N, CA, C and O atoms as CSV, one atom per row, in Angstrom:
chain,resi,resn,atom,element,x,y,z
A,1,UNK,N,N,91.294,-90.015,33.122
A,1,UNK,CA,C,92.306,-90.109,32.093
A,1,UNK,C,C,92.648,-91.581,31.884
A,1,UNK,O,O,92.869,-92.317,32.846
A,2,UNK,N,N,92.690,-92.000,30.641
A,2,UNK,CA,C,92.973,-93.406,30.342
A,2,UNK,C,C,94.448,-93.708,30.571
A,2,UNK,O,O,95.296,-92.816,30.564
A,3,UNK,N,N,94.725,-94.986,30.775
A,3,UNK,CA,C,96.111,-95.425,30.994
A,3,UNK,C,C,96.973,-95.080,29.781
A,3,UNK,O,O,98.132,-94.694,29.929
A,4,UNK,N,N,96.410,-95.219,28.591
A,4,UNK,CA,C,97.130,-94.902,27.367
A,4,UNK,C,C,97.514,-93.419,27.321
A,4,UNK,O,O,98.631,-93.065,26.945
A,5,UNK,N,N,96.564,-92.559,27.710
A,5,UNK,CA,C,96.825,-91.120,27.731
A,5,UNK,C,C,97.894,-90.788,28.761
A,5,UNK,O,O,98.749,-89.940,28.507
A,6,UNK,N,N,97.862,-91.439,29.917
A,6,UNK,CA,C,98.879,-91.220,30.949
A,6,UNK,C,C,100.266,-91.606,30.428
A,6,UNK,O,O,101.242,-90.895,30.665
A,7,UNK,N,N,100.345,-92.733,29.719
A,7,UNK,CA,C,101.625,-93.172,29.154
A,7,UNK,C,C,102.129,-92.166,28.116
A,7,UNK,O,O,103.318,-91.847,28.079
A,8,UNK,N,N,101.224,-91.674,27.280
A,8,UNK,CA,C,101.605,-90.680,26.274
A,8,UNK,C,C,102.088,-89.399,26.939
A,8,UNK,O,O,103.059,-88.789,26.489
A,9,UNK,N,N,101.410,-88.988,28.012
A,9,UNK,CA,C,101.832,-87.794,28.752
A,9,UNK,C,C,103.219,-87.996,29.359
A,9,UNK,O,O,104.058,-87.097,29.305
A,10,UNK,N,N,103.459,-89.170,29.933
A,10,UNK,CA,C,104.775,-89.451,30.510
A,10,UNK,C,C,105.848,-89.453,29.427
A,10,UNK,O,O,106.934,-88.909,29.625
A,11,UNK,N,N,105.545,-90.064,28.284
A,11,UNK,CA,C,106.504,-90.085,27.183
A,11,UNK,C,C,106.831,-88.666,26.719
A,11,UNK,O,O,107.986,-88.347,26.436
A,12,UNK,N,N,105.798,-87.816,26.643
A,12,UNK,CA,C,106.008,-86.422,26.254
A,12,UNK,C,C,106.908,-85.717,27.269
A,12,UNK,O,O,107.848,-85.018,26.892
A,13,UNK,N,N,106.615,-85.903,28.566
A,13,UNK,CA,C,107.418,-85.263,29.610
A,13,UNK,C,C,108.864,-85.762,29.574
A,13,UNK,O,O,109.798,-84.978,29.746
A,14,UNK,N,N,109.044,-87.044,29.354
A,14,UNK,CA,C,110.397,-87.598,29.264
A,14,UNK,C,C,111.165,-86.934,28.125
A,14,UNK,O,O,112.304,-86.502,28.307
A,15,UNK,N,N,110.544,-86.854,26.960
A,15,UNK,CA,C,111.204,-86.207,25.816
A,15,UNK,C,C,111.533,-84.745,26.133
A,15,UNK,O,O,112.606,-84.251,25.783
A,16,UNK,N,N,110.605,-84.065,26.793
A,16,UNK,CA,C,110.806,-82.660,27.161
A,16,UNK,C,C,112.031,-82.511,28.074
A,16,UNK,O,O,112.910,-81.691,27.807
A,17,UNK,N,N,112.086,-83.301,29.145
A,17,UNK,CA,C,113.214,-83.186,30.081
A,17,UNK,C,C,114.522,-83.648,29.451
A,17,UNK,O,O,115.577,-83.069,29.714
A,18,UNK,N,N,114.461,-84.679,28.625
A,18,UNK,CA,C,115.684,-85.119,27.937
A,18,UNK,C,C,116.233,-84.004,27.048
A,18,UNK,O,O,117.445,-83.793,26.995
A,19,UNK,N,N,115.351,-83.294,26.356
A,19,UNK,CA,C,115.812,-82.212,25.476
A,19,UNK,C,C,116.354,-81.040,26.304
A,19,UNK,O,O,117.345,-80.421,25.917
A,20,UNK,N,N,115.722,-80.734,27.425
A,20,UNK,CA,C,116.252,-79.686,28.303
A,20,UNK,C,C,117.663,-80.036,28.775
A,20,UNK,O,O,118.549,-79.183,28.809
A,21,UNK,N,N,117.852,-81.293,29.134
A,21,UNK,CA,C,119.133,-81.725,29.681
A,21,UNK,C,C,120.225,-81.798,28.623
A,21,UNK,O,O,121.411,-81.740,28.950
A,22,UNK,N,N,119.837,-81.924,27.361
A,22,UNK,CA,C,120.847,-81.858,26.295
A,22,UNK,C,C,121.462,-80.466,26.247
A,22,UNK,O,O,122.647,-80.308,25.955
A,23,UNK,N,N,120.643,-79.461,26.537
A,23,UNK,CA,C,121.115,-78.076,26.518
A,23,UNK,C,C,121.800,-77.694,27.827
A,23,UNK,O,O,122.754,-76.915,27.828
A,24,UNK,N,N,121.316,-78.240,28.939
A,24,UNK,CA,C,121.852,-77.885,30.256
A,24,UNK,C,C,121.913,-79.151,31.119
A,24,UNK,O,O,121.008,-79.397,31.916
A,25,UNK,N,N,122.976,-79.956,30.964
A,25,UNK,CA,C,123.061,-81.268,31.621
A,25,UNK,C,C,123.086,-81.228,33.150
A,25,UNK,O,O,122.843,-82.249,33.795
A,26,UNK,N,N,123.376,-80.069,33.737
A,26,UNK,CA,C,123.423,-79.992,35.197
A,26,UNK,C,C,122.189,-79.307,35.796
A,26,UNK,O,O,122.252,-78.789,36.911
A,27,UNK,N,N,121.085,-79.301,35.074
A,27,UNK,CA,C,119.826,-78.708,35.528
A,27,UNK,C,C,119.177,-79.686,36.521
A,27,UNK,O,O,118.483,-80.623,36.125
A,28,UNK,N,N,119.413,-79.450,37.798
A,28,UNK,CA,C,119.042,-80.403,38.851
A,28,UNK,C,C,117.535,-80.704,38.882
A,28,UNK,O,O,117.139,-81.859,39.034
A,29,UNK,N,N,116.709,-79.684,38.739
A,29,UNK,CA,C,115.260,-79.918,38.792
A,29,UNK,C,C,114.805,-80.804,37.636
A,29,UNK,O,O,113.939,-81.661,37.811
A,30,UNK,N,N,115.383,-80.600,36.468
A,30,UNK,CA,C,115.019,-81.429,35.312
A,30,UNK,C,C,115.499,-82.863,35.519
A,30,UNK,O,O,114.792,-83.810,35.177
A,31,UNK,N,N,116.703,-83.024,36.079
A,31,UNK,CA,C,117.202,-84.369,36.376
A,31,UNK,C,C,116.284,-85.084,37.358
A,31,UNK,O,O,115.950,-86.253,37.166
A,32,UNK,N,N,115.876,-84.377,38.416
A,32,UNK,CA,C,115.000,-84.986,39.420
A,32,UNK,C,C,113.675,-85.423,38.796
A,32,UNK,O,O,113.190,-86.523,39.064
A,33,UNK,N,N,113.095,-84.565,37.968
A,33,UNK,CA,C,111.823,-84.895,37.322
A,33,UNK,C,C,111.988,-86.074,36.361
A,33,UNK,O,O,111.141,-86.966,36.320
A,34,UNK,N,N,113.072,-86.077,35.593
A,34,UNK,CA,C,113.309,-87.155,34.634
A,34,UNK,C,C,113.545,-88.484,35.358
A,34,UNK,O,O,113.016,-89.517,34.945
A,35,UNK,N,N,114.328,-88.461,36.425
A,35,UNK,CA,C,114.567,-89.683,37.196
A,35,UNK,C,C,113.278,-90.267,37.734
A,35,UNK,O,O,113.072,-91.480,37.700
A,36,UNK,N,N,112.410,-89.395,38.233
A,36,UNK,CA,C,111.108,-89.839,38.746
A,36,UNK,C,C,110.261,-90.443,37.630
A,36,UNK,O,O,109.625,-91.479,37.825
A,37,UNK,N,N,110.248,-89.811,36.478
A,37,UNK,CA,C,109.473,-90.329,35.345
A,37,UNK,C,C,109.994,-91.690,34.890
A,37,UNK,O,O,109.209,-92.611,34.665
A,38,UNK,N,N,111.304,-91.820,34.755
A,38,UNK,CA,C,111.882,-93.107,34.375
A,38,UNK,C,C,111.466,-94.200,35.361
A,38,UNK,O,O,111.080,-95.297,34.957
A,39,UNK,N,N,111.547,-93.895,36.638
A,39,UNK,CA,C,111.208,-94.886,37.659
A,39,UNK,C,C,109.727,-95.254,37.584
A,39,UNK,O,O,109.374,-96.433,37.626
A,40,UNK,N,N,108.868,-94.251,37.473
A,40,UNK,CA,C,107.430,-94.538,37.379
A,40,UNK,C,C,107.094,-95.348,36.144
A,40,UNK,O,O,106.129,-96.112,36.142
A,41,UNK,N,N,107.882,-95.186,35.097
A,41,UNK,CA,C,107.653,-95.920,33.853
A,41,UNK,C,C,108.283,-97.317,33.891
A,41,UNK,O,O,108.084,-98.113,32.973
A,42,UNK,N,N,109.043,-97.613,34.952
A,42,UNK,CA,C,109.672,-98.927,35.082
A,42,UNK,C,C,111.040,-99.006,34.418
A,42,UNK,O,O,111.590,-100.096,34.260
A,43,UNK,N,N,111.588,-97.874,34.034
A,43,UNK,CA,C,112.916,-97.815,33.408
A,43,UNK,C,C,113.962,-97.575,34.514
A,43,UNK,O,O,114.572,-96.509,34.598
A,44,UNK,N,N,114.144,-98.597,35.350
A,44,UNK,CA,C,114.920,-98.441,36.575
A,44,UNK,C,C,116.395,-98.143,36.322
A,44,UNK,O,O,116.992,-97.347,37.046
A,45,UNK,N,N,116.989,-98.764,35.313
A,45,UNK,CA,C,118.409,-98.503,35.024
A,45,UNK,C,C,118.607,-97.047,34.582
A,45,UNK,O,O,119.569,-96.395,34.989
A,46,UNK,N,N,117.697,-96.548,33.755
A,46,UNK,CA,C,117.789,-95.151,33.330
A,46,UNK,C,C,117.576,-94.222,34.520
A,46,UNK,O,O,118.261,-93.207,34.652
A,47,UNK,N,N,116.627,-94.570,35.384
A,47,UNK,CA,C,116.387,-93.776,36.582
A,47,UNK,C,C,117.617,-93.745,37.480
A,47,UNK,O,O,117.947,-92.708,38.056
A,48,UNK,N,N,118.293,-94.884,37.597
A,48,UNK,CA,C,119.509,-94.960,38.401
A,48,UNK,C,C,120.594,-94.056,37.828
A,48,UNK,O,O,121.266,-93.342,38.572
A,49,UNK,N,N,120.764,-94.084,36.528
A,49,UNK,CA,C,121.781,-93.239,35.888
A,49,UNK,C,C,121.526,-91.764,36.189
A,49,UNK,O,O,122.452,-91.017,36.501
A,50,UNK,N,N,120.278,-91.360,36.092
A,50,UNK,CA,C,119.915,-89.969,36.372
A,50,UNK,C,C,120.136,-89.649,37.854
A,50,UNK,O,O,120.666,-88.589,38.186
A,51,UNK,N,N,119.734,-90.555,38.740
A,51,UNK,CA,C,119.917,-90.308,40.174
A,51,UNK,C,C,121.403,-90.224,40.541
A,51,UNK,O,O,121.783,-89.452,41.422
A,52,UNK,N,N,122.233,-91.011,39.871
A,52,UNK,CA,C,123.679,-90.925,40.118
A,52,UNK,C,C,124.220,-89.556,39.672
A,52,UNK,O,O,125.058,-88.967,40.356
A,53,UNK,N,N,123.743,-89.055,38.532
A,53,UNK,CA,C,124.148,-87.723,38.063
A,53,UNK,C,C,123.732,-86.663,39.071
A,53,UNK,O,O,124.509,-85.769,39.406
A,54,UNK,N,N,122.512,-86.770,39.545
A,54,UNK,CA,C,121.980,-85.793,40.487
A,54,UNK,C,C,122.764,-85.820,41.803
A,54,UNK,O,O,123.013,-84.775,42.403
A,55,UNK,N,N,123.147,-87.006,42.241
A,55,UNK,CA,C,123.932,-87.131,43.471
A,55,UNK,C,C,125.325,-86.508,43.309
A,55,UNK,O,O,125.913,-86.039,44.283
A,56,UNK,N,N,125.845,-86.506,42.086
A,56,UNK,CA,C,127.120,-85.822,41.836
A,56,UNK,C,C,126.959,-84.311,42.000
A,56,UNK,O,O,127.859,-83.628,42.488
A,57,UNK,N,N,125.798,-83.801,41.585
A,57,UNK,CA,C,125.529,-82.362,41.685
A,57,UNK,C,C,125.169,-81.934,43.098
A,57,UNK,O,O,125.505,-80.829,43.524
A,58,UNK,N,N,124.483,-82.813,43.828
A,58,UNK,CA,C,123.984,-82.486,45.170
A,58,UNK,C,C,124.335,-83.615,46.141
A,58,UNK,O,O,123.450,-84.337,46.599
A,59,UNK,N,N,125.618,-83.767,46.452
A,59,UNK,CA,C,126.063,-84.932,47.225
A,59,UNK,C,C,125.606,-84.968,48.685
A,59,UNK,O,O,125.720,-86.007,49.335
A,60,UNK,N,N,125.095,-83.858,49.211
A,60,UNK,CA,C,124.659,-83.829,50.609
A,60,UNK,C,C,123.151,-83.643,50.749
A,60,UNK,O,O,122.649,-83.461,51.858
A,61,UNK,N,N,122.436,-83.688,49.650
A,61,UNK,CA,C,120.982,-83.497,49.680
A,61,UNK,C,C,120.317,-84.803,50.112
A,61,UNK,O,O,120.416,-85.806,49.404
A,62,UNK,N,N,119.641,-84.805,51.265
A,62,UNK,CA,C,119.069,-86.060,51.759
A,62,UNK,C,C,118.002,-86.669,50.848
A,62,UNK,O,O,117.887,-87.893,50.775
A,63,UNK,N,N,117.228,-85.848,50.159
A,63,UNK,CA,C,116.192,-86.374,49.260
A,63,UNK,C,C,116.839,-86.994,48.023
A,63,UNK,O,O,116.420,-88.058,47.566
A,64,UNK,N,N,117.853,-86.332,47.485
A,64,UNK,CA,C,118.576,-86.868,46.333
A,64,UNK,C,C,119.202,-88.215,46.704
A,64,UNK,O,O,119.119,-89.174,45.936
A,65,UNK,N,N,119.820,-88.283,47.871
A,65,UNK,CA,C,120.439,-89.531,48.322
A,65,UNK,C,C,119.388,-90.613,48.563
A,65,UNK,O,O,119.601,-91.773,48.212
A,66,UNK,N,N,118.264,-90.240,49.156
A,66,UNK,CA,C,117.175,-91.197,49.377
A,66,UNK,C,C,116.713,-91.787,48.041
A,66,UNK,O,O,116.548,-93.000,47.916
A,67,UNK,N,N,116.508,-90.922,47.048
A,67,UNK,CA,C,116.060,-91.402,45.734
A,67,UNK,C,C,117.100,-92.293,45.079
A,67,UNK,O,O,116.754,-93.264,44.407
A,68,UNK,N,N,118.373,-91.970,45.271
A,68,UNK,CA,C,119.437,-92.811,44.737
A,68,UNK,C,C,119.403,-94.190,45.401
A,68,UNK,O,O,119.562,-95.208,44.729
A,69,UNK,N,N,119.197,-94.219,46.711
A,69,UNK,CA,C,119.090,-95.507,47.411
A,69,UNK,C,C,117.909,-96.309,46.871
A,69,UNK,O,O,118.008,-97.524,46.699
A,70,UNK,N,N,116.803,-95.637,46.608
A,70,UNK,CA,C,115.630,-96.316,46.035
A,70,UNK,C,C,115.987,-96.922,44.673
A,70,UNK,O,O,115.625,-98.061,44.380
A,71,UNK,N,N,116.691,-96.157,43.854
A,71,UNK,CA,C,117.074,-96.671,42.537
A,71,UNK,C,C,117.984,-97.886,42.656
A,71,UNK,O,O,117.808,-98.868,41.935
A,72,UNK,N,N,118.952,-97.824,43.561
A,72,UNK,CA,C,119.823,-98.984,43.772
A,72,UNK,C,C,119.005,-100.192,44.221
A,72,UNK,O,O,119.250,-101.312,43.772
A,73,UNK,N,N,118.041,-99.967,45.099
A,73,UNK,CA,C,117.193,-101.066,45.566
A,73,UNK,C,C,116.387,-101.659,44.406
A,73,UNK,O,O,116.255,-102.877,44.296
A,74,UNK,N,N,115.859,-100.804,43.556
A,74,UNK,CA,C,115.032,-101.273,42.442
A,74,UNK,C,C,115.810,-102.146,41.456
A,74,UNK,O,O,115.237,-103.029,40.817
A,75,UNK,N,N,117.124,-101.894,41.335
A,75,UNK,CA,C,117.938,-102.720,40.435
A,75,UNK,C,C,118.722,-103.778,41.219
A,75,UNK,O,O,119.632,-104.419,40.693
A,76,UNK,N,N,118.350,-103.939,42.470
A,76,UNK,CA,C,118.886,-104.998,43.343
A,76,UNK,C,C,120.383,-104.850,43.635
A,76,UNK,O,O,121.089,-105.847,43.782
A,77,UNK,N,N,120.855,-103.633,43.717
A,77,UNK,CA,C,122.231,-103.353,44.153
A,77,UNK,C,C,122.152,-102.966,45.626
A,77,UNK,O,O,122.242,-101.793,45.992
A,78,UNK,N,N,121.980,-103.991,46.458
A,78,UNK,CA,C,121.640,-103.757,47.855
A,78,UNK,C,C,122.785,-103.187,48.678
A,78,UNK,O,O,122.541,-102.395,49.588
A,79,UNK,N,N,124.024,-103.562,48.389
A,79,UNK,CA,C,125.148,-102.996,49.129
A,79,UNK,C,C,125.191,-101.478,48.940
A,79,UNK,O,O,125.355,-100.723,49.898
A,80,UNK,N,N,125.041,-101.054,47.697
A,80,UNK,CA,C,125.049,-99.616,47.403
A,80,UNK,C,C,123.818,-98.936,47.993
A,80,UNK,O,O,123.911,-97.828,48.521
A,81,UNK,N,N,122.668,-99.594,47.905
A,81,UNK,CA,C,121.433,-99.013,48.455
A,81,UNK,C,C,121.574,-98.771,49.953
A,81,UNK,O,O,121.188,-97.716,50.456
A,82,UNK,N,N,122.125,-99.745,50.659
A,82,UNK,CA,C,122.288,-99.615,52.108
A,82,UNK,C,C,123.257,-98.486,52.447
A,82,UNK,O,O,122.993,-97.681,53.340
A,83,UNK,N,N,124.361,-98.433,51.743
A,83,UNK,CA,C,125.365,-97.389,51.988
A,83,UNK,C,C,124.759,-95.998,51.772
A,83,UNK,O,O,124.982,-95.085,52.568
A,84,UNK,N,N,123.997,-95.847,50.695
A,84,UNK,CA,C,123.444,-94.533,50.350
A,84,UNK,C,C,122.282,-94.164,51.263
A,84,UNK,O,O,122.120,-92.988,51.588
A,85,UNK,N,N,121.471,-95.127,51.685
A,85,UNK,CA,C,120.361,-94.783,52.585
A,85,UNK,C,C,120.908,-94.309,53.925
A,85,UNK,O,O,120.342,-93.412,54.549
A,86,UNK,N,N,122.011,-94.911,54.366
A,86,UNK,CA,C,122.648,-94.454,55.609
A,86,UNK,C,C,123.166,-93.028,55.447
A,86,UNK,O,O,123.051,-92.211,56.361
A,87,UNK,N,N,123.738,-92.735,54.278
A,87,UNK,CA,C,124.219,-91.378,54.017
A,87,UNK,C,C,123.058,-90.384,53.979
A,87,UNK,O,O,123.182,-89.256,54.455
A,88,UNK,N,N,121.927,-90.812,53.407
A,88,UNK,CA,C,120.748,-89.937,53.356
A,88,UNK,C,C,120.286,-89.582,54.769
A,88,UNK,O,O,119.984,-88.425,55.058
A,89,UNK,N,N,120.235,-90.573,55.633
A,89,UNK,CA,C,119.812,-90.338,57.021
A,89,UNK,C,C,120.838,-89.448,57.732
A,89,UNK,O,O,120.463,-88.526,58.457
A,90,UNK,N,N,122.117,-89.722,57.526
A,90,UNK,CA,C,123.161,-88.883,58.121
A,90,UNK,C,C,123.068,-87.434,57.660
A,90,UNK,O,O,123.415,-86.515,58.401
A,91,UNK,N,N,122.595,-87.236,56.425
A,91,UNK,CA,C,122.470,-85.878,55.871
A,91,UNK,C,C,121.136,-85.216,56.227
A,91,UNK,O,O,120.884,-84.075,55.839
A,92,UNK,N,N,120.289,-85.929,56.960
A,92,UNK,CA,C,119.061,-85.295,57.433
A,92,UNK,C,C,117.758,-85.924,56.992
A,92,UNK,O,O,116.694,-85.427,57.361
A,93,UNK,N,N,117.796,-87.001,56.214
A,93,UNK,CA,C,116.523,-87.637,55.843
A,93,UNK,C,C,115.908,-88.218,57.107
A,93,UNK,O,O,116.547,-89.001,57.811
A,94,UNK,N,N,114.662,-87.835,57.398
A,94,UNK,CA,C,114.079,-88.260,58.677
A,94,UNK,C,C,112.650,-88.802,58.584
A,94,UNK,O,O,111.999,-88.978,59.614
A,95,UNK,N,N,112.156,-89.065,57.387
A,95,UNK,CA,C,110.806,-89.633,57.259
A,95,UNK,C,C,110.910,-91.154,57.360
A,95,UNK,O,O,110.822,-91.870,56.363
A,96,UNK,N,N,111.100,-91.624,58.593
A,96,UNK,CA,C,111.328,-93.049,58.817
A,96,UNK,C,C,110.084,-93.878,58.509
A,96,UNK,O,O,110.197,-95.046,58.136
A,97,UNK,N,N,108.916,-93.294,58.661
A,97,UNK,CA,C,107.686,-94.010,58.331
A,97,UNK,C,C,107.656,-94.313,56.826
A,97,UNK,O,O,107.362,-95.435,56.414
A,98,UNK,N,N,107.960,-93.307,56.028
A,98,UNK,CA,C,107.987,-93.511,54.570
A,98,UNK,C,C,109.081,-94.507,54.187
A,98,UNK,O,O,108.873,-95.377,53.341
A,99,UNK,N,N,110.235,-94.370,54.812
A,99,UNK,CA,C,111.363,-95.262,54.540
A,99,UNK,C,C,110.986,-96.719,54.804
A,99,UNK,O,O,111.427,-97.619,54.090
A,100,UNK,N,N,110.179,-96.944,55.821
A,100,UNK,CA,C,109.816,-98.320,56.170
A,100,UNK,C,C,108.676,-98.882,55.319
A,100,UNK,O,O,108.344,-100.062,55.430
A,101,UNK,N,N,108.067,-98.033,54.460
A,101,UNK,CA,C,106.929,-98.490,53.644
A,101,UNK,C,C,107.123,-98.301,52.141
A,101,UNK,O,O,106.389,-98.887,51.346
A,102,UNK,N,N,108.092,-97.498,51.751
A,102,UNK,CA,C,108.274,-97.149,50.341
A,102,UNK,C,C,108.470,-98.408,49.496
A,102,UNK,O,O,109.411,-99.164,49.733
A,103,UNK,N,N,107.594,-98.646,48.510
A,103,UNK,CA,C,107.729,-99.844,47.674
A,103,UNK,C,C,109.050,-99.895,46.898
A,103,UNK,O,O,109.520,-100.979,46.554
A,104,UNK,N,N,109.645,-98.740,46.623
A,104,UNK,CA,C,110.925,-98.727,45.911
A,104,UNK,C,C,112.042,-99.358,46.741
A,104,UNK,O,O,113.057,-99.786,46.192
A,105,UNK,N,N,111.862,-99.416,48.046
A,105,UNK,CA,C,112.874,-100.000,48.931
A,105,UNK,C,C,112.543,-101.432,49.342
A,105,UNK,O,O,113.172,-101.973,50.251
A,106,UNK,N,N,111.568,-102.050,48.685
A,106,UNK,CA,C,111.143,-103.399,49.055
A,106,UNK,C,C,112.321,-104.382,49.046
A,106,UNK,O,O,112.470,-105.174,49.977
A,107,UNK,N,N,113.151,-104.338,48.011
A,107,UNK,CA,C,114.301,-105.243,47.947
A,107,UNK,C,C,115.244,-105.020,49.129
A,107,UNK,O,O,115.730,-105.974,49.737
A,108,UNK,N,N,115.491,-103.763,49.442
A,108,UNK,CA,C,116.394,-103.447,50.543
A,108,UNK,C,C,115.814,-103.890,51.880
A,108,UNK,O,O,116.546,-104.353,52.755
A,109,UNK,N,N,114.509,-103.750,52.039
A,109,UNK,CA,C,113.879,-104.139,53.318
A,109,UNK,C,C,113.981,-105.640,53.589
A,109,UNK,O,O,113.786,-106.073,54.725
A,110,UNK,N,N,114.283,-106.434,52.569
A,110,UNK,CA,C,114.461,-107.880,52.756
A,110,UNK,C,C,115.840,-108.204,53.339
A,110,UNK,O,O,116.066,-109.304,53.843
A,111,UNK,N,N,116.748,-107.245,53.267
A,111,UNK,CA,C,118.130,-107.435,53.694
A,111,UNK,C,C,118.238,-107.298,55.222
A,111,UNK,O,O,117.791,-106.301,55.788
A,112,UNK,N,N,118.825,-108.291,55.878
A,112,UNK,CA,C,118.937,-108.267,57.337
A,112,UNK,C,C,119.751,-107.087,57.847
A,112,UNK,O,O,119.473,-106.566,58.928
A,113,UNK,N,N,120.746,-106.659,57.089
A,113,UNK,CA,C,121.543,-105.490,57.506
A,113,UNK,C,C,120.662,-104.249,57.573
A,113,UNK,O,O,120.797,-103.431,58.483
A,114,UNK,N,N,119.763,-104.115,56.606
A,114,UNK,CA,C,118.872,-102.960,56.610
A,114,UNK,C,C,117.869,-103.057,57.755
A,114,UNK,O,O,117.554,-102.053,58.395
A,115,UNK,N,N,117.370,-104.257,58.011
A,115,UNK,CA,C,116.428,-104.442,59.119
A,115,UNK,C,C,117.063,-104.004,60.432
A,115,UNK,O,O,116.427,-103.326,61.238
A,116,UNK,N,N,118.321,-104.392,60.646
A,116,UNK,CA,C,119.033,-103.985,61.869
A,116,UNK,C,C,119.234,-102.477,61.907
A,116,UNK,O,O,119.066,-101.846,62.951
A,117,UNK,N,N,119.591,-101.911,60.779
A,117,UNK,CA,C,119.798,-100.462,60.701
A,117,UNK,C,C,118.504,-99.715,61.002
A,117,UNK,O,O,118.512,-98.724,61.732
A,118,UNK,N,N,117.401,-100.182,60.445
A,118,UNK,CA,C,116.104,-99.543,60.670
A,118,UNK,C,C,115.724,-99.599,62.147
A,118,UNK,O,O,115.226,-98.617,62.699
A,119,UNK,N,N,115.955,-100.740,62.784
A,119,UNK,CA,C,115.700,-100.844,64.228
A,119,UNK,C,C,116.552,-99.850,65.000
A,119,UNK,O,O,116.068,-99.184,65.915
A,120,UNK,N,N,117.807,-99.752,64.633
A,120,UNK,CA,C,118.736,-98.848,65.318
A,120,UNK,C,C,118.271,-97.396,65.206
A,120,UNK,O,O,118.233,-96.682,66.208
A,121,UNK,N,N,117.917,-96.955,64.002
A,121,UNK,CA,C,117.521,-95.548,63.854
A,121,UNK,C,C,116.140,-95.287,64.449
A,121,UNK,O,O,115.871,-94.179,64.915
A,122,UNK,N,N,115.261,-96.291,64.439
A,122,UNK,CA,C,113.960,-96.117,65.093
A,122,UNK,C,C,114.133,-96.004,66.601
A,122,UNK,O,O,113.458,-95.200,67.244
A,123,UNK,N,N,115.033,-96.803,67.173
A,123,UNK,CA,C,115.297,-96.713,68.616
A,123,UNK,C,C,115.913,-95.371,68.973
A,123,UNK,O,O,115.580,-94.784,70.003
A,124,UNK,N,N,116.799,-94.892,68.136
A,124,UNK,CA,C,117.428,-93.587,68.362
A,124,UNK,C,C,116.363,-92.486,68.335
A,124,UNK,O,O,116.382,-91.583,69.172
A,125,UNK,N,N,115.442,-92.560,67.381
A,125,UNK,CA,C,114.350,-91.592,67.288
A,125,UNK,C,C,113.481,-91.624,68.543
A,125,UNK,O,O,113.089,-90.585,69.073
A,126,UNK,N,N,113.189,-92.844,69.007
A,126,UNK,CA,C,112.367,-93.011,70.201
A,126,UNK,C,C,113.038,-92.368,71.407
A,126,UNK,O,O,112.389,-91.660,72.176
A,127,UNK,N,N,114.326,-92.609,71.575
A,127,UNK,CA,C,115.067,-92.023,72.698
A,127,UNK,C,C,115.090,-90.501,72.607
A,127,UNK,O,O,114.967,-89.815,73.622
A,128,UNK,N,N,115.248,-89.975,71.402
A,128,UNK,CA,C,115.282,-88.521,71.222
A,128,UNK,C,C,113.938,-87.866,71.493
A,128,UNK,O,O,113.883,-86.685,71.838
A,129,UNK,N,N,112.855,-88.616,71.340
A,129,UNK,CA,C,111.533,-88.029,71.550
A,129,UNK,C,C,111.100,-88.075,73.016
A,129,UNK,O,O,110.114,-87.439,73.388
A,130,UNK,N,N,111.822,-88.813,73.841
A,130,UNK,CA,C,111.465,-88.915,75.275
A,130,UNK,C,C,111.985,-87.755,76.063
A,130,UNK,O,O,111.775,-87.687,77.274
């Protein structure tokens, strides 16, 4: 599939989910899909807006919180990204390998506070596995 066709497909999907959400603004699955599409397309501010809406609907969902932290990182709102990633982990997000490699968190990984936090939770995981 050509890059142009992929872009057209993404644009079609975006329009589809946007129209669904006009009819049912609290449709969580559509919000999640739309947020992902916006982010993949490089529309980080729009993705953040959608992730914030989704977090209002599902405030304890670790995946929703993780994605919100990624969006904050992508727009360089590191204080918010750090706060939300900690909440995601507290709510059960446990894929620490992905967390330490996810390109969406690259900005956050540069932050010394996050580096310390990552060491802390990795050490906790290590102790729990012994």
